[in-house]
C-alpha positions in Angstrom: 12.2 3.4 89.5 12.9 5.6 86.4 12.9 9.0 85.6 9.8 8.5 82.8 8.0 6.5 85.9 8.5 9.6 88.1 7.1 12.0 85.2 4.9 9.6 84.3 3.3 10.2 87.9 4.2 13.4 88.2 1.8 14.3 84.5 -0.8 12.3 85.6 -1.8 13.8 89.3 -1.2 17.2 87.7 -3.6 16.0 84.9 -5.9 14.7 87.7 -5.6 17.7 89.8 -6.6 20.2 87.3 -9.4 18.1 85.7 -10.7 18.0 89.5 -10.9 21.5 89.9 -11.7 22.6 86.8 -15.1 22.8 87.9 -15.4 24.4 90.7 -12.9 27.3 89.5 -15.2 27.8 86.2 -18.2 28.1 88.7 -16.4 30.8 90.7 -15.1 32.6 87.6 -18.6 32.7 86.0 -19.9 33.9 89.0 -17.5 36.6 89.3 -17.7 37.3 85.6 -21.6 38.1 86.3 -21.1 40.0 89.3 -18.9 42.0 87.9 -21.0 43.0 84.8 -24.0 43.6 87.5 -21.3 46.0 89.2 -20.4 47.6 86.1 -24.2 48.3 84.6 -25.7 49.3 88.1 -22.3 51.4 89.2 -22.5 49.5 92.4 -18.6 49.2 93.3 -19.0 47.1 96.6 -15.8 45.0 96.8 -17.3 42.5 99.3 -20.8 41.8 96.7 -19.2 38.8 95.1 -18.3 36.9 97.9 -21.6 35.2 99.2 -22.8 34.3 95.6 -19.1 32.7 95.1 -19.9 30.9 98.6 -23.1 29.7 97.8 -22.2 28.7 94.1 -19.1 27.0 95.0 -20.9 24.9 97.6 -23.4 24.1 95.2 -20.8 23.0 92.7 -19.2 20.9 95.4 -22.4 19.2 96.5 -23.0 18.7 92.5 -19.4 17.7 91.1 -18.1 16.0 94.5 -19.3 12.6 94.1 -17.3 12.6 90.2 -14.4 14.4 92.0 -14.3 11.7 94.8 -14.6 9.2 92.2 -11.6 10.4 90.0 -9.6 10.7 93.0 -10.1 7.3 93.8 -9.5 6.0 90.6 -6.5 7.7 90.3 -5.2 6.8 94.2 -6.0 3.0 93.3 -3.6 3.1 90.5 -1.2 4.4 92.2 -1.2 2.0 94.7 -2.1 -0.6 92.3 1.3 -0.3 90.6 3.4 0.7 93.7 5.1 -2.8 93.2 6.0 -1.6 89.7 7.7 1.5 91.1 10.1 0.0 93.8 11.8 -2.1 91.1 
């Protein structure tokens, strides 16, 4: 196995990780931003106010994006295992 192959595997795995985690991170970011703007406008400074909306938002996003995320991860692992004999030599 060459260094180039190792770097390709690492690059692809990091790209797949970022691609599959991005929808959930964006949902959390948007909900946190909306809640913080709401807190600023209403002068409510409760630190725990963001937890429940974020949990519900992440759960909804996971239901919505879950099949796509699972497909992406399955395709990556299938491609990795398909090329396993190439990596051995």
